[in-house]
N, CA, C and O atoms as CSV, one atom per row, in Angstrom:
chain,resi,resn,atom,element,x,y,z
A,1,MET,N,N,-8.366,-56.331,31.451
A,1,MET,CA,C,-9.519,-56.959,32.053
A,1,MET,C,C,-9.311,-57.290,33.634
A,1,MET,O,O,-8.174,-57.490,34.063
A,2,ASP,N,N,-10.219,-57.329,34.312
A,2,ASP,CA,C,-10.140,-57.535,35.759
A,2,ASP,C,C,-9.736,-58.954,36.071
A,2,ASP,O,O,-10.156,-59.894,35.395
A,3,GLU,N,N,-8.859,-59.121,37.173
A,3,GLU,CA,C,-8.407,-60.381,37.615
A,3,GLU,C,C,-9.724,-61.284,38.185
A,3,GLU,O,O,-10.636,-60.788,38.848
A,4,PRO,N,N,-9.651,-62.492,37.853
A,4,PRO,CA,C,-10.705,-63.171,38.542
A,4,PRO,C,C,-10.680,-63.309,40.048
A,4,PRO,O,O,-9.670,-63.791,40.559
A,5,GLY,N,N,-11.673,-62.941,40.792
A,5,GLY,CA,C,-11.716,-62.916,42.261
A,5,GLY,C,C,-11.401,-61.640,42.846
A,5,GLY,O,O,-11.511,-61.497,44.064
A,6,LYS,N,N,-10.947,-60.516,41.965
A,6,LYS,CA,C,-10.585,-59.266,42.331
A,6,LYS,C,C,-11.806,-58.548,43.278
A,6,LYS,O,O,-11.649,-57.924,44.327
A,7,ASN,N,N,-12.963,-58.818,42.621
A,7,ASN,CA,C,-14.075,-58.038,43.149
A,7,ASN,C,C,-14.511,-58.901,44.565
A,7,ASN,O,O,-14.999,-58.317,45.533
A,8,ASP,N,N,-14.288,-60.230,44.545
A,8,ASP,CA,C,-14.432,-60.895,45.882
A,8,ASP,C,C,-13.585,-60.389,46.812
A,8,ASP,O,O,-14.113,-60.145,47.897
A,9,LYS,N,N,-12.354,-60.145,46.702
A,9,LYS,CA,C,-11.205,-59.734,47.602
A,9,LYS,C,C,-11.743,-58.428,48.127
A,9,LYS,O,O,-11.863,-58.243,49.338
A,10,LEU,N,N,-12.092,-57.455,47.165
A,10,LEU,CA,C,-12.431,-56.238,47.611
A,10,LEU,C,C,-13.754,-56.101,48.535
A,10,LEU,O,O,-13.914,-55.263,49.422
A,11,ARG,N,N,-14.697,-57.138,48.123
A,11,ARG,CA,C,-15.909,-57.102,48.991
A,11,ARG,C,C,-15.494,-57.698,50.440
A,11,ARG,O,O,-16.024,-57.398,51.509
A,12,GLN,N,N,-14.581,-58.479,50.266
A,12,GLN,CA,C,-14.055,-59.193,51.553
A,12,GLN,C,C,-13.355,-57.906,52.546
A,12,GLN,O,O,-13.585,-57.808,53.752
A,13,LEU,N,N,-12.646,-57.156,51.923
A,13,LEU,CA,C,-11.947,-55.958,52.516
A,13,LEU,C,C,-12.895,-55.002,53.145
A,13,LEU,O,O,-12.713,-54.470,54.241
A,14,GLN,N,N,-14.038,-54.803,52.279
A,14,GLN,CA,C,-14.953,-53.841,52.571
A,14,GLN,C,C,-15.775,-54.441,53.912
A,14,GLN,O,O,-16.074,-53.722,54.865
A,15,ALA,N,N,-16.034,-55.611,53.847
A,15,ALA,CA,C,-16.799,-56.236,55.088
A,15,ALA,C,C,-15.983,-56.200,56.363
A,15,ALA,O,O,-16.455,-55.929,57.467
A,16,ILE,N,N,-14.663,-56.509,56.105
A,16,ILE,CA,C,-13.813,-56.353,57.311
A,16,ILE,C,C,-13.795,-55.002,57.845
A,16,ILE,O,O,-13.911,-54.767,59.048
A,17,GLY,N,N,-13.641,-54.060,56.893
A,17,GLY,CA,C,-13.879,-52.744,57.401
A,17,GLY,C,C,-15.096,-52.209,58.130
A,17,GLY,O,O,-15.060,-51.313,58.974
A,18,MET,N,N,-16.119,-52.818,57.738
A,18,MET,CA,C,-17.377,-52.558,58.332
A,18,MET,C,C,-17.450,-52.943,59.596
A,18,MET,O,O,-17.982,-52.237,60.452
A,19,VAL,N,N,-16.810,-54.353,59.900
A,19,VAL,CA,C,-16.799,-55.089,61.152
A,19,VAL,C,C,-15.959,-54.257,62.157
A,19,VAL,O,O,-16.273,-54.132,63.341
A,20,TRP,N,N,-14.965,-53.749,61.638
A,20,TRP,CA,C,-13.973,-52.830,62.519
A,20,TRP,C,C,-14.653,-51.621,62.875
A,20,TRP,O,O,-14.512,-51.213,64.028
A,21,ASN,N,N,-15.381,-50.975,62.055
A,21,ASN,CA,C,-16.122,-49.716,62.447
A,21,ASN,C,C,-17.153,-50.228,63.529
A,21,ASN,O,O,-17.334,-49.483,64.492
A,22,VAL,N,N,-17.769,-51.286,63.479
A,22,VAL,CA,C,-18.888,-51.667,64.354
A,22,VAL,C,C,-18.061,-51.895,65.857
A,22,VAL,O,O,-18.595,-51.526,66.903
A,23,ILE,N,N,-16.749,-52.519,65.845
A,23,ILE,CA,C,-16.145,-52.574,66.883
A,23,ILE,C,C,-15.658,-51.493,67.601
A,23,ILE,O,O,-15.661,-51.478,68.832
A,24,ALA,N,N,-15.216,-50.535,66.873
A,24,ALA,CA,C,-14.709,-49.315,67.319
A,24,ALA,C,C,-15.821,-48.461,67.964
A,24,ALA,O,O,-15.626,-47.790,68.977
A,25,SER,N,N,-16.922,-48.526,67.356
A,25,SER,CA,C,-18.243,-47.717,67.928
A,25,SER,C,C,-18.566,-48.309,69.236
A,25,SER,O,O,-19.119,-47.574,70.053
A,26,ILE,N,N,-18.305,-49.528,69.559
A,26,ILE,CA,C,-18.670,-50.140,70.872
A,26,ILE,C,C,-17.463,-49.862,71.824
A,26,ILE,O,O,-17.641,-49.475,72.980
A,27,ALA,N,N,-16.201,-50.082,71.273
A,27,ALA,CA,C,-15.113,-50.165,72.243
A,27,ALA,C,C,-14.627,-48.932,72.714
A,27,ALA,O,O,-14.160,-48.804,73.846
A,28,VAL,N,N,-14.736,-47.808,71.707
A,28,VAL,CA,C,-13.950,-46.493,72.211
A,28,VAL,C,C,-15.006,-45.884,72.913
A,28,VAL,O,O,-14.562,-45.496,73.993
A,29,PRO,N,N,-16.326,-45.596,72.779
A,29,PRO,CA,C,-17.144,-44.967,73.816
A,29,PRO,C,C,-17.073,-45.778,75.227
A,29,PRO,O,O,-16.915,-45.107,76.247
A,30,THR,N,N,-17.172,-47.038,75.317
A,30,THR,CA,C,-16.947,-47.911,76.317
A,30,THR,C,C,-15.836,-47.651,77.484
A,30,THR,O,O,-15.926,-47.446,78.694
A,31,THR,N,N,-14.665,-47.761,76.501
A,31,THR,CA,C,-13.447,-47.355,77.181
A,31,THR,C,C,-13.452,-45.979,77.755
A,31,THR,O,O,-13.336,-45.777,78.964
A,32,LEU,N,N,-13.592,-45.021,76.853
A,32,LEU,CA,C,-13.541,-43.678,77.279
A,32,LEU,C,C,-14.208,-43.144,78.668
A,32,LEU,O,O,-13.663,-42.596,79.626
A,33,LEU,N,N,-15.723,-43.529,78.428
A,33,LEU,CA,C,-16.586,-43.228,79.468
A,33,LEU,C,C,-16.398,-44.015,80.790
A,33,LEU,O,O,-16.711,-43.499,81.863
A,34,ALA,N,N,-15.901,-45.227,80.711
A,34,ALA,CA,C,-15.772,-46.110,81.863
A,34,ALA,C,C,-14.490,-45.494,82.559
A,34,ALA,O,O,-14.536,-45.375,83.783
A,35,LEU,N,N,-13.408,-45.113,81.919
A,35,LEU,CA,C,-12.196,-44.508,82.519
A,35,LEU,C,C,-12.541,-43.217,83.102
A,35,LEU,O,O,-12.240,-42.897,84.252
A,36,GLY,N,N,-13.304,-42.340,82.118
A,36,GLY,CA,C,-13.854,-41.247,82.884
A,36,GLY,C,C,-14.729,-41.247,84.032
A,36,GLY,O,O,-14.696,-40.347,84.870
A,37,GLY,N,N,-15.471,-42.183,84.088
A,37,GLY,CA,C,-16.336,-42.500,85.367
A,37,GLY,C,C,-15.521,-42.726,86.458
A,37,GLY,O,O,-15.661,-42.032,87.465
A,38,ARG,N,N,-14.481,-43.819,86.388
A,38,ARG,CA,C,-13.737,-44.204,87.307
A,38,ARG,C,C,-12.802,-43.016,87.882
A,38,ARG,O,O,-12.506,-42.901,89.072
A,39,TRP,N,N,-12.468,-42.325,87.050
A,39,TRP,CA,C,-11.531,-40.956,87.358
A,39,TRP,C,C,-12.403,-40.027,88.200
A,39,TRP,O,O,-11.919,-39.464,89.182
A,40,LEU,N,N,-13.739,-39.843,87.825
A,40,LEU,CA,C,-14.778,-39.116,88.553
A,40,LEU,C,C,-14.813,-39.718,89.843
A,40,LEU,O,O,-14.654,-38.949,90.791
A,41,ASP,N,N,-15.011,-41.090,90.119
A,41,ASP,CA,C,-15.324,-41.726,91.289
A,41,ASP,C,C,-14.145,-41.454,92.283
A,41,ASP,O,O,-14.351,-41.179,93.465
A,42,GLN,N,N,-12.805,-41.554,91.688
A,42,GLN,CA,C,-11.817,-41.389,92.576
A,42,GLN,C,C,-11.687,-39.787,93.122
A,42,GLN,O,O,-11.363,-39.487,94.271
A,43,ARG,N,N,-11.970,-38.952,92.183
A,43,ARG,CA,C,-11.968,-37.476,92.631
A,43,ARG,C,C,-13.212,-37.214,93.565
A,43,ARG,O,O,-13.119,-36.449,94.525
A,44,LEU,N,N,-14.343,-37.855,93.260
A,44,LEU,CA,C,-15.421,-37.372,94.229
A,44,LEU,C,C,-15.659,-38.329,95.308
A,44,LEU,O,O,-16.503,-38.097,96.173
A,45,SER,N,N,-14.973,-39.367,95.298
A,45,SER,CA,C,-15.394,-40.474,96.412
A,45,SER,C,C,-16.588,-40.947,96.223
A,45,SER,O,O,-17.314,-40.993,97.217
A,46,SER,N,N,-17.088,-41.391,95.012
A,46,SER,CA,C,-18.413,-41.802,94.677
A,46,SER,C,C,-18.687,-43.099,94.247
A,46,SER,O,O,-19.746,-43.441,93.720
A,47,SER,N,N,-17.570,-43.942,94.510
A,47,SER,CA,C,-17.494,-45.253,93.691
A,47,SER,C,C,-18.655,-46.161,94.238
A,47,SER,O,O,-19.030,-46.224,95.409
A,48,PRO,N,N,-19.126,-46.817,93.210
A,48,PRO,CA,C,-18.968,-46.863,91.722
A,48,PRO,C,C,-19.922,-46.196,90.951
A,48,PRO,O,O,-20.091,-46.507,89.772
A,49,TRP,N,N,-20.565,-45.308,91.498
A,49,TRP,CA,C,-21.676,-44.674,90.546
A,49,TRP,C,C,-21.182,-43.946,89.302
A,49,TRP,O,O,-21.707,-44.160,88.209
A,50,MET,N,N,-20.324,-43.212,89.436
A,50,MET,CA,C,-19.892,-42.603,88.127
A,50,MET,C,C,-19.384,-43.477,87.030
A,50,MET,O,O,-19.471,-43.172,85.841
A,51,THR,N,N,-18.855,-44.570,87.478
A,51,THR,CA,C,-18.316,-45.680,86.465
A,51,THR,C,C,-19.499,-46.203,85.894
A,51,THR,O,O,-19.564,-46.241,84.666
A,52,ILE,N,N,-20.709,-46.726,86.764
A,52,ILE,CA,C,-21.923,-47.111,86.209
A,52,ILE,C,C,-22.538,-46.174,85.339
A,52,ILE,O,O,-23.048,-46.656,84.327
A,53,LEU,N,N,-22.613,-44.826,85.514
A,53,LEU,CA,C,-23.241,-43.869,84.680
A,53,LEU,C,C,-22.536,-43.674,83.367
A,53,LEU,O,O,-23.116,-43.481,82.299
A,54,GLY,N,N,-21.021,-43.750,83.567
A,54,GLY,CA,C,-20.281,-43.923,82.282
A,54,GLY,C,C,-20.506,-44.815,81.351
A,54,GLY,O,O,-20.544,-44.573,80.145
A,55,LEU,N,N,-20.720,-46.249,82.052
A,55,LEU,CA,C,-20.864,-47.430,81.121
A,55,LEU,C,C,-22.333,-47.335,80.579
A,55,LEU,O,O,-22.556,-47.753,79.443
A,56,LEU,N,N,-23.291,-46.832,81.298
A,56,LEU,CA,C,-24.624,-46.595,80.909
A,56,LEU,C,C,-24.688,-45.680,79.604
A,56,LEU,O,O,-25.288,-46.008,78.580
A,57,ALA,N,N,-24.057,-44.605,79.762
A,57,ALA,CA,C,-23.948,-43.511,78.647
A,57,ALA,C,C,-23.206,-44.166,77.528
A,57,ALA,O,O,-23.598,-43.863,76.401
A,58,ALA,N,N,-22.204,-45.011,77.619
A,58,ALA,CA,C,-21.500,-45.672,76.686
A,58,ALA,C,C,-22.388,-46.639,76.011
A,58,ALA,O,O,-22.293,-46.824,74.797
A,59,LEU,N,N,-23.192,-47.223,76.694
A,59,LEU,CA,C,-24.124,-48.334,76.036
A,59,LEU,C,C,-25.062,-47.597,75.244
A,59,LEU,O,O,-25.423,-48.130,74.194
A,60,GLY,N,N,-25.533,-46.456,75.548
A,60,GLY,CA,C,-26.588,-45.747,74.735
A,60,GLY,C,C,-25.758,-45.165,73.462
A,60,GLY,O,O,-26.237,-45.380,72.349
A,61,ILE,N,N,-24.632,-44.494,73.558
A,61,ILE,CA,C,-23.838,-44.057,72.398
A,61,ILE,C,C,-23.629,-45.058,71.591
A,61,ILE,O,O,-24.031,-44.945,70.433
A,62,SER,N,N,-23.010,-46.167,71.973
A,62,SER,CA,C,-22.534,-47.230,71.195
A,62,SER,C,C,-23.846,-47.841,70.425
A,62,SER,O,O,-23.654,-48.265,69.285
A,63,TYR,N,N,-25.203,-47.916,70.988
A,63,TYR,CA,C,-26.203,-48.449,70.302
A,63,TYR,C,C,-26.645,-47.599,69.355
A,63,TYR,O,O,-27.148,-48.107,68.352
A,64,LEU,N,N,-26.560,-46.154,69.453
A,64,LEU,CA,C,-26.959,-45.188,68.318
A,64,LEU,C,C,-25.961,-45.244,67.251
A,64,LEU,O,O,-26.311,-45.122,66.078
A,65,LEU,N,N,-24.682,-45.428,67.599
A,65,LEU,CA,C,-23.714,-45.550,66.435
A,65,LEU,C,C,-23.943,-46.870,65.538
A,65,LEU,O,O,-23.803,-46.845,64.315
A,66,VAL,N,N,-24.305,-48.018,66.254
A,66,VAL,CA,C,-24.208,-49.286,65.517
A,66,VAL,C,C,-25.502,-49.143,64.858
A,66,VAL,O,O,-25.493,-49.512,63.683
A,67,ILE,N,N,-26.633,-48.696,65.314
A,67,ILE,CA,C,-27.778,-48.693,64.532
A,67,ILE,C,C,-27.591,-47.788,63.204
A,67,ILE,O,O,-28.021,-48.164,62.113
A,68,ARG,N,N,-26.873,-46.496,63.401
A,68,ARG,CA,C,-26.598,-45.758,62.275
A,68,ARG,C,C,-25.664,-46.572,61.177
A,68,ARG,O,O,-25.903,-46.486,59.972
A,69,GLN,N,N,-24.672,-47.300,61.658
A,69,GLN,CA,C,-23.901,-48.087,60.669
A,69,GLN,C,C,-24.646,-49.235,60.231
A,69,GLN,O,O,-24.284,-49.732,59.164
A,70,ALA,N,N,-25.496,-49.693,60.764
A,70,ALA,CA,C,-26.369,-50.908,60.234
A,70,ALA,C,C,-27.032,-50.239,59.134
A,70,ALA,O,O,-26.859,-50.660,57.991
A,71,LYS,N,N,-27.796,-49.210,59.368
A,71,LYS,CA,C,-28.535,-48.584,58.169
A,71,LYS,C,C,-27.755,-48.415,56.956
A,71,LYS,O,O,-28.182,-48.782,55.862
A,72,GLN,N,N,-26.457,-47.787,57.146
A,72,GLN,CA,C,-25.473,-47.366,56.094
A,72,GLN,C,C,-25.172,-48.836,55.506
A,72,GLN,O,O,-25.203,-48.931,54.279
A,73,ILE,N,N,-24.885,-49.988,56.257
A,73,ILE,CA,C,-24.598,-51.167,55.637
A,73,ILE,C,C,-25.738,-51.653,54.780
A,73,ILE,O,O,-25.559,-52.091,53.643
A,74,ALA,N,N,-26.924,-51.562,55.367
A,74,ALA,CA,C,-28.127,-52.152,54.565
A,74,ALA,C,C,-28.236,-51.167,53.260
A,74,ALA,O,O,-28.538,-51.748,52.217
A,75,GLU,N,N,-28.053,-49.909,53.189
A,75,GLU,CA,C,-27.930,-49.045,52.199
A,75,GLU,C,C,-26.903,-49.562,51.059
A,75,GLU,O,O,-27.164,-49.651,49.860
A,76,THR,N,N,-25.755,-49.865,51.654
A,76,THR,CA,C,-24.817,-50.306,50.654
A,76,THR,C,C,-25.119,-51.662,50.012
A,76,THR,O,O,-24.748,-51.907,48.864
A,77,LEU,N,N,-25.792,-52.536,50.757
A,77,LEU,CA,C,-26.068,-53.889,50.281
A,77,LEU,C,C,-27.144,-53.673,49.262
A,77,LEU,O,O,-27.101,-54.409,48.276
A,78,LYS,N,N,-28.158,-52.734,49.343
A,78,LYS,CA,C,-29.282,-52.548,48.474
A,78,LYS,C,C,-28.880,-52.073,47.182
A,78,LYS,O,O,-29.495,-52.496,46.203
A,79,THR,N,N,-27.816,-51.148,47.012
A,79,THR,CA,C,-27.560,-50.697,45.784
A,79,THR,C,C,-26.707,-51.632,44.946
A,79,THR,O,O,-25.737,-52.219,45.426
A,80,PRO,N,N,-27.074,-51.751,43.741
A,80,PRO,CA,C,-26.556,-52.756,42.762
A,80,PRO,C,C,-25.226,-52.389,42.352
A,80,PRO,O,O,-25.114,-51.253,41.890
A,81,LYS,N,N,-24.098,-53.172,42.427
A,81,LYS,CA,C,-22.799,-53.012,42.007
A,81,LYS,C,C,-22.730,-53.243,40.559
A,81,LYS,O,O,-23.358,-54.148,40.010
A,82,PRO,N,N,-21.873,-52.324,39.873
A,82,PRO,CA,C,-21.710,-52.328,38.489
A,82,PRO,C,C,-20.827,-53.518,38.017
A,82,PRO,O,O,-20.584,-53.669,36.820
């Protein structure tokens, strides 16, 4: 037999995993593209324009990733658990 509360713990771990995925979808592109923009600014003496463009690109990419993950989470919540 299943232990009482085992399903609750599993659902909590799944929820934490989903939150970390969303955080990573925002943090990774932002960090990489901001640093890449800063590096380009230093190489091209164009400060702060490449950093700003990198951040805007990261905003768009993060938006798309979070929307995709939100749809996946919604689908997960729709499907009944056995």
